[in-house]
Structure formats: C-alpha cells, structure tokens
C-alpha positions as CSV (number, residue, x, y, z in Angstrom):
1,M,-28.0,-9.5,15.8
2,A,-24.8,-11.3,14.9
3,R,-22.3,-9.4,12.8
4,D,-20.2,-10.9,10.1
5,V,-16.4,-10.7,10.2
6,I,-15.6,-10.3,6.5
7,M,-12.4,-11.0,4.6
8,P,-11.6,-7.5,3.2
9,A,-10.3,-6.4,-0.1
10,L,-7.5,-3.8,-0.1
11,G,-6.3,-4.1,-3.7
12,M,-8.0,-4.1,-7.1
13,A,-6.6,-7.5,-8.1
14,Q,-7.1,-9.2,-4.8
15,E,-9.1,-12.4,-4.9
16,T,-8.3,-13.9,-1.5
17,G,-6.8,-13.2,1.9
18,K,-4.9,-15.7,4.1
19,V,-5.7,-16.2,7.8
20,I,-2.3,-15.9,9.5
21,R,-3.2,-16.0,13.2
22,W,-6.3,-15.6,15.3
23,L,-5.7,-13.1,18.1
24,K,-8.9,-14.2,19.9
25,T,-10.4,-17.6,20.4
26,E,-14.0,-18.9,20.1
27,G,-16.0,-17.6,23.0
28,D,-13.8,-14.6,23.8
29,A,-15.5,-11.3,24.6
30,V,-14.4,-8.5,22.2
31,D,-14.9,-4.8,21.9
32,A,-15.7,-2.9,18.7
33,G,-12.5,-2.1,16.9
34,E,-10.5,-4.7,18.8
35,P,-8.1,-6.8,16.6
36,L,-9.4,-10.3,16.0
37,V,-7.2,-11.9,13.5
38,E,-4.1,-11.3,11.4
39,I,-4.6,-11.7,7.6
40,E,-2.4,-11.5,4.6
41,T,-3.9,-9.6,1.7
42,D,-2.4,-8.7,-1.6
43,K,-0.9,-5.6,0.0
44,V,0.3,-6.4,3.4
45,T,-0.3,-8.4,6.6
46,V,-2.9,-6.6,8.6
47,E,-5.0,-6.9,11.8
48,L,-8.7,-7.2,11.1
49,E,-10.8,-5.5,13.8
50,S,-14.1,-6.6,15.3
51,P,-17.1,-4.9,13.7
52,A,-19.0,-4.8,17.0
53,A,-18.8,-5.5,20.7
54,G,-19.9,-9.0,21.7
55,I,-18.6,-12.6,21.7
56,L,-16.4,-14.1,19.0
57,A,-18.2,-17.2,17.6
58,G,-18.6,-19.3,14.5
59,I,-15.0,-19.2,13.3
60,R,-15.1,-20.6,9.8
61,A,-11.5,-20.2,8.7
62,A,-8.5,-21.8,10.3
63,E,-5.0,-20.4,10.4
64,G,-3.3,-20.9,7.0
65,D,-6.6,-20.9,5.1
66,D,-7.0,-18.8,1.9
67,V,-10.5,-17.2,2.0
68,P,-12.2,-15.4,-1.0
69,V,-12.7,-11.7,-0.5
70,G,-16.1,-10.9,0.9
71,E,-16.6,-14.3,2.6
72,T,-17.5,-14.5,6.3
73,I,-14.7,-15.9,8.4
74,A,-16.3,-15.5,11.9
75,L,-19.2,-13.9,13.7
76,V,-19.6,-11.5,16.6
77,I,-22.7,-12.3,18.6
78,A,-24.4,-10.7,21.6
79,V,-24.0,-12.3,25.0
80,G,-26.5,-15.1,25.4
81,E,-27.2,-15.2,21.6
82,S,-26.7,-18.5,19.8
83,V,-24.8,-18.8,16.5
84,P,-27.2,-18.3,13.6
85,E,-27.3,-20.5,10.6
86,R,-25.3,-19.3,7.6
87,G,-27.0,-16.5,5.7
88,A,-29.0,-15.3,8.7
89,T,-26.5,-12.7,10.0
90,T,-26.6,-9.0,9.6
91,P,-24.4,-7.7,6.8
92,P,-21.7,-5.2,7.7
93,E,-22.6,-1.5,7.6
94,V,-20.2,-0.9,4.7
95,A,-20.0,-3.7,2.2
96,P,-16.5,-4.7,1.2
97,P,-15.5,-3.3,-2.2
98,T,-15.9,-5.7,-5.1
99,P,-12.4,-6.9,-6.1
100,T,-11.5,-6.6,-9.7
101,A,-8.8,-8.2,-11.7
102,A,-6.0,-6.2,-13.4
103,N,-8.0,-6.2,-16.6
104,G,-11.0,-4.7,-14.9
105,E,-13.1,-7.9,-14.8
106,A,-14.8,-8.9,-11.5
107,A,-12.4,-11.1,-9.6
108,V,-15.0,-13.8,-8.9
109,A,-15.2,-17.3,-10.2
110,V,-16.7,-17.6,-13.6
111,A,-18.9,-20.6,-14.2
112,P,-18.0,-23.1,-16.9
113,S,-19.4,-22.1,-20.3
114,G,-18.9,-25.5,-21.9
115,P,-18.3,-29.2,-21.3
116,G,-15.0,-29.7,-19.4
117,R,-14.5,-26.0,-18.8
118,A,-13.1,-25.5,-15.3
119,L,-14.6,-23.1,-12.7
120,A,-12.0,-20.3,-12.4
121,S,-11.6,-16.6,-11.8
122,P,-10.8,-14.3,-14.7
123,K,-7.4,-13.6,-13.3
124,A,-6.6,-17.3,-12.9
125,R,-7.7,-17.9,-16.6
126,R,-5.5,-15.0,-17.8
127,I,-2.4,-16.3,-15.9
128,A,-3.0,-19.9,-17.1
129,A,-3.3,-18.7,-20.7
130,E,-0.1,-16.7,-20.5
131,R,1.8,-19.7,-19.1
132,G,0.2,-22.5,-21.1
133,I,-1.3,-24.2,-18.0
134,D,-4.4,-26.5,-18.4
135,L,-6.9,-25.4,-15.8
136,A,-8.7,-28.7,-16.0
137,A,-5.6,-30.3,-14.5
138,L,-5.7,-28.1,-11.4
139,S,-7.6,-28.3,-8.1
140,G,-9.2,-25.0,-6.9
141,S,-9.0,-23.6,-3.4
142,G,-11.8,-21.1,-3.9
143,A,-15.5,-21.4,-3.0
144,G,-17.0,-24.4,-4.7
145,G,-13.6,-25.6,-5.8
146,A,-13.1,-22.5,-8.0
147,I,-9.5,-22.1,-9.3
148,L,-7.9,-18.9,-8.1
149,A,-4.7,-17.1,-9.3
150,A,-2.8,-18.5,-6.3
151,D,-3.6,-22.1,-7.5
152,V,-2.1,-21.3,-10.9
153,E,0.9,-19.6,-9.4
154,G,1.5,-22.6,-7.1
155,K,1.4,-24.9,-10.2
156,T,3.9,-22.8,-11.9
157,S,6.3,-23.0,-8.9
158,V,6.1,-26.8,-8.9
159,M,6.7,-26.9,-12.7
160,D,9.7,-24.6,-12.5
161,G,11.3,-26.7,-9.9
162,G,14.0,-24.3,-8.9
163,S,11.8,-21.3,-8.3
164,I,11.9,-19.4,-5.0
165,R,8.5,-19.4,-3.4
166,V,7.5,-15.8,-2.5
167,S,4.9,-14.4,-0.2
168,G,1.5,-13.1,-1.4
169,I,2.8,-9.5,-0.6
170,W,5.7,-10.0,-3.0
171,R,3.5,-11.5,-5.7
172,A,1.1,-8.5,-5.4
173,M,4.0,-6.1,-5.5
174,A,5.3,-7.8,-8.7
175,E,1.9,-7.6,-10.3
176,R,1.2,-4.0,-9.3
177,T,4.6,-2.7,-10.5
178,T,4.3,-4.6,-13.7
179,E,0.9,-3.2,-14.4
180,S,2.0,0.3,-13.5
181,W,5.1,0.1,-15.7
182,Q,3.1,-1.2,-18.7
183,S,0.0,1.0,-18.4
184,V,1.4,4.3,-17.0
185,P,3.4,6.6,-19.4
186,H,6.3,7.5,-17.1
187,F,8.7,10.4,-17.2
188,Y,11.3,11.5,-14.7
189,L,12.6,14.9,-13.5
190,R,15.8,15.1,-11.3
191,R,17.2,17.9,-9.3
192,E,20.2,18.3,-7.0
193,V,19.5,20.4,-3.9
194,D,21.7,22.1,-1.3
195,A,20.6,20.3,1.9
196,T,22.4,22.7,4.3
197,R,19.1,24.2,5.6
198,L,17.4,20.9,5.7
199,E,20.1,19.5,7.9
200,S,19.9,22.6,10.1
201,W,16.2,22.3,10.4
202,R,16.5,18.6,11.4
203,S,19.2,19.4,14.0
204,S,17.1,22.3,15.5
205,V,14.0,20.2,15.7
206,R,15.7,17.2,17.3
207,A,17.0,19.4,20.1
208,K,13.4,19.9,21.3
209,P,12.0,17.6,23.9
210,G,10.2,14.7,22.3
211,H,11.5,15.4,18.8
212,D,14.8,13.4,19.0
213,R,13.7,10.8,16.5
214,V,12.7,13.2,13.7
215,S,14.2,11.9,10.5
216,H,14.9,13.3,7.0
217,T,11.8,11.3,5.9
218,D,9.6,13.2,8.3
219,L,10.8,16.5,7.0
220,L,10.3,15.3,3.4
221,V,6.7,14.2,4.2
222,K,6.0,17.7,5.4
223,V,7.7,19.2,2.3
224,A,5.9,16.9,-0.1
225,A,2.5,17.6,1.6
226,E,3.1,21.4,1.3
227,A,4.1,21.1,-2.3
228,L,1.1,18.9,-3.1
229,G,-1.2,21.5,-1.5
230,R,0.3,24.1,-3.8
231,H,0.1,21.9,-6.9
232,P,-3.2,20.0,-6.6
233,R,-2.8,18.6,-10.2
234,V,0.0,16.4,-8.9
235,N,-2.3,15.2,-6.1
236,S,-4.7,13.6,-8.7
237,T,-5.3,10.4,-10.6
238,W,-6.2,9.3,-14.1
239,R,-9.6,7.7,-14.2
240,D,-12.0,7.0,-17.1
241,G,-10.2,9.3,-19.4
242,A,-10.0,12.3,-17.1
243,V,-7.8,13.8,-14.4
244,V,-9.6,13.4,-11.0
245,P,-8.2,15.3,-8.0
246,F,-7.9,13.5,-4.7
247,E,-9.9,15.2,-1.9
248,R,-7.2,14.8,0.7
249,I,-3.4,14.4,0.9
250,G,-2.0,11.1,2.0
251,V,1.8,10.6,1.8
252,G,2.8,6.9,1.5
253,I,6.2,5.8,2.8
254,A,7.8,2.8,1.1
255,V,9.0,0.4,3.7
256,A,11.0,-2.8,2.9
257,V,10.0,-5.8,5.0
258,E,10.9,-9.5,4.7
259,E,7.8,-10.3,2.7
260,G,8.3,-7.5,0.2
261,L,7.6,-3.8,-0.1
262,V,4.7,-2.2,1.7
263,V,3.6,1.4,1.6
264,P,1.8,2.6,4.8
265,V,0.2,6.0,4.5
266,V,0.5,9.2,6.6
267,R,-3.0,10.4,6.1
268,D,-3.8,14.2,6.0
269,A,-0.1,14.9,6.1
270,D,-0.7,18.5,5.3
271,R,-2.7,18.9,8.5
272,L,-0.2,17.3,10.9
273,S,2.5,19.0,12.9
274,L,6.1,17.7,12.5
275,A,5.9,16.0,15.9
276,E,2.6,14.3,14.8
277,T,4.2,13.3,11.5
278,M,7.2,11.8,13.3
279,S,4.9,9.9,15.7
280,R,2.7,8.5,13.0
281,R,5.7,7.5,10.8
282,L,7.3,5.6,13.8
283,E,4.0,3.8,14.4
284,L,3.5,2.8,10.8
285,V,7.1,1.6,10.2
286,D,7.1,-0.4,13.4
287,A,3.7,-1.9,12.5
288,A,5.0,-2.7,9.0
289,R,8.1,-4.5,10.3
290,T,6.2,-6.5,12.9
291,G,3.2,-7.4,10.7
292,R,0.7,-5.3,12.6
293,L,-0.5,-3.0,9.9
294,R,-4.3,-2.5,9.7
295,P,-6.4,-1.9,6.6
296,D,-6.6,1.9,7.3
297,D,-2.8,2.1,7.5
298,V,-2.3,1.2,3.8
299,T,-5.2,3.1,2.2
300,G,-5.7,6.7,1.4
301,G,-2.3,7.3,-0.3
302,T,-2.1,10.0,-3.0
303,F,1.7,10.4,-3.3
304,T,4.6,8.2,-2.3
305,I,8.1,8.7,-1.0
306,S,10.8,6.1,-1.5
307,N,14.0,6.9,0.4
308,L,17.1,4.8,-0.4
309,G,19.6,7.3,1.0
310,M,20.4,5.1,4.0
311,Y,21.7,2.4,1.6
312,G,24.2,4.8,0.0
313,V,22.2,5.3,-3.2
314,D,22.8,8.7,-4.9
315,S,19.7,8.7,-7.0
316,F,17.3,6.3,-8.7
317,D,14.2,6.2,-10.9
318,A,11.1,4.6,-9.3
319,I,7.9,3.2,-10.7
320,V,4.8,5.3,-10.1
321,N,2.6,3.7,-7.4
322,A,-0.6,3.7,-9.4
323,P,-3.2,5.0,-9.2
324,Q,-1.2,7.9,-7.8
325,A,0.3,10.3,-10.3
326,A,3.7,10.9,-8.8
327,L,6.4,9.4,-6.6
328,L,9.5,11.0,-5.0
329,A,12.7,9.0,-5.0
330,V,15.2,10.3,-2.5
331,G,19.0,9.5,-2.5
332,R,21.6,10.1,0.1
333,I,22.9,13.4,1.4
334,A,26.6,13.6,0.4
335,E,29.2,16.3,0.5
336,R,29.9,17.6,-3.0
337,P,31.4,20.7,-4.7
338,W,28.8,23.5,-4.9
339,V,29.1,26.9,-6.4
340,V,27.8,29.8,-4.2
341,G,28.1,33.4,-5.4
342,G,30.7,32.4,-8.0
343,E,32.8,30.5,-5.4
344,L,33.4,26.8,-5.1
345,V,32.5,25.4,-1.7
346,V,31.6,22.0,-0.3
347,R,27.9,21.5,0.7
348,P,25.7,18.5,1.7
349,V,23.8,17.8,-1.5
350,L,20.6,15.8,-1.9
351,T,19.3,14.4,-5.2
352,L,15.5,14.4,-5.7
353,T,13.9,12.4,-8.6
354,V,10.2,12.6,-9.2
355,S,8.4,9.9,-11.4
356,F,5.2,11.2,-13.0
357,D,2.2,9.8,-14.8
358,H,2.3,11.8,-18.1
359,R,-1.5,11.4,-18.4
360,V,-2.0,13.5,-15.3
361,V,1.1,15.8,-15.3
362,D,3.0,17.2,-18.2
363,G,6.6,18.3,-18.2
364,A,6.0,21.9,-17.3
365,R,3.7,21.1,-14.4
366,G,6.1,18.5,-13.2
367,A,9.0,20.9,-13.3
368,E,7.0,23.5,-11.3
369,F,6.2,20.8,-8.7
370,L,9.8,19.7,-8.5
371,D,10.9,23.4,-8.2
372,T,8.6,23.8,-5.2
373,L,10.0,20.7,-3.6
374,A,13.6,21.8,-4.2
375,S,12.8,25.4,-2.9
376,L,11.3,24.1,0.3
377,V,14.3,21.8,0.9
378,D,16.7,24.6,0.1
379,E,14.9,27.0,2.4
380,P,12.3,25.4,4.7
381,A,11.8,28.6,6.8
382,G,8.1,29.1,7.3
383,M,7.3,25.4,7.2
384,A,5.0,24.5,10.1
385,E,6.6,22.4,12.9
C-alpha cells in the first residue's frame, strides 16, 4: 500500500510548513528513513524522512509552497504500484500531532459563522484583531483558501512598508519568547564560580585521542545533566495546574543561525559519555548551521543551555524555553580577583545564571539546583567521561 508523506508539526502554534527543497525526484527509489525533502517549520529547517521503502510518487507540493500541517505532500508506493487516488492511501503509523494555537485552540481553519465572515484559522483571527486588519480583504493560502497567520503577517509587512521581512523560524522564535515571557513567572539566580578545575578538566580531556574538540559547552551539558538527575523537580514542566516530571533528560543547546535561533537537543544527556556528548553536539551544531536538522533533533528537550561567553558577555538573563522549567545562561570565563584561604589571588571565573519557572521551582529549590551546578563546575572530579 502507498504511504503518505505528511507535513509534520513540531510546535504548538505551527499551522503550516514550507517546502524548501526536494532531495529526491518523482520516480526515485527511496529507503525507509532516507531524507526526501527539506521543510521549514515554526522551529527550524529540517529534513523529512521517508516513512517506508519504495518509490517516491505523487508529489503534491512544489518548492516554496506553504502546506498546512497534516496534509500529504507526496506518496511512497511499492515498485509496480500505481499512484492511488487521493484519500485511498494508508495513514502513517503515528498520526502527526494536532497543532494548536498559542491560546490553546486547534490551529485549523474555522468555517465562517455569518455572512461575509472569512474562512480563517484562530491564530490568524487573533493576529488580525490585534492589528486591526480586515480578514475579508485578504487572500488565504491554506486549504480551501483559508487565511493563515502567515497571510496576515505578510499583509502587515506590506502595510508597514519599511519592515524587514524575517524567516518563519524568526517569527516563531518571536512568538514563543513573547508567550513564555508573558505566561511564565520568571525568576533568576546568579552565581560566580571558580573555573580552574573546569579548565583543567577540559585540557586533560582534549589531550586524549579523539577528544580534541571537546568544548566548555560539552562539559556544561554533562554538568547540567548530572544536576538535573539529582534535582528532578527542575527537570519538569507545568501542565494543567500541576508539576509534571519529564521521564528523560534532554539538554537543548541554543544555536544562532542566519534565520534565527534554534535549539537542537542532546537527548539522554545523562547517559552519554563525554566523547558521545561532544560527537552529538558537533553533529547538531553542524546540522543547524547547514539547515539539515531533522525533527528528532529539535524535540525531547527538558532543559536548555545558552552560552554567550564566546561573544565576550559576562552574564545575562535569558527567557525560559517553555514548556521547560529552567534555562542556564553562561557567560565568558575571565580572570578576576578571587579570595582563597583569606588571600587574594587571580582565578578564571565563570558566571552562571539560571532562569526558572516559579510555578515549578521555588527559590529554595532553585538555589539548591544552582549550588549543585556550581559545585560540579568547581570540582568536577567523579564526573563520568
């Protein structure tokens, strides 16, 4: 039976995905899991893989097309099989998640409820209402001519004249950070740490064969994963009025790319060796910067690290990457006066700032978590390599 290639949803507010580039052409033989097409979602540009082995056929979306989430963009058929009519294909084994708008409504087009009322998604209606835009004056790019949020955003850009057109990733970043800032009660805890042992740890590890590209971020991923294992409350989320622990630990790494900010995830970071962490981080960062991230690369995060030390930043307060409950903001390592045993010395000092969701973590629990982080940076002996 033919298998559908579905436009996936990776974000709660995602309505559509854009087809950037087909990696295979009609009639090509493909293997299960082989990349078929590059798509831009509300989170990142990713490679969508084939759901089965067979022949790519029935391509329904051209490069540059915006396609509603859940819609079939192509088929994978068996050798010798003809392309079935629409609606006759076998659904994927796991149905794509139903996208929802920022206000929790289903992100599907709402039929007109009165004369002259335009067909539009709830998110499009909300944006139009906020900006005073008449939906009846817009043309929709969604199924059946439905007006999507991107159509309203495009109208706004034209009206503003001097606006800078941004990518879908940038718009999604703006929407997510705005929602997090407005809905999550933030608080911040900051701590300066002597990084002498951390520097020694990095130097000793880099001297080993195959470890020459271990970075401070790799070490901090290991430190954070260890601390999250000791403080499972921080590795949790706020859902339906309750604190819900995540079952696994996934440490996201904020990566700046031309289109905006993406956060690929080192999954099961508590179970990886330092060498495996380094290898995975290198793969993810390279994929992010070359637009080759896959859906699995940007899901499963339970905690995020944002490191601006390479830009000379001493410290900063970051916005929680909801629905996660905490984010570690890392500044540069700089030589500063430090008191040791009553004597003033010069030491490499690192400033750690953790942003917390106060619904999940209170001040005392946050302080305990930060103390564990600082202690592991100050004395990483015993950390698995």
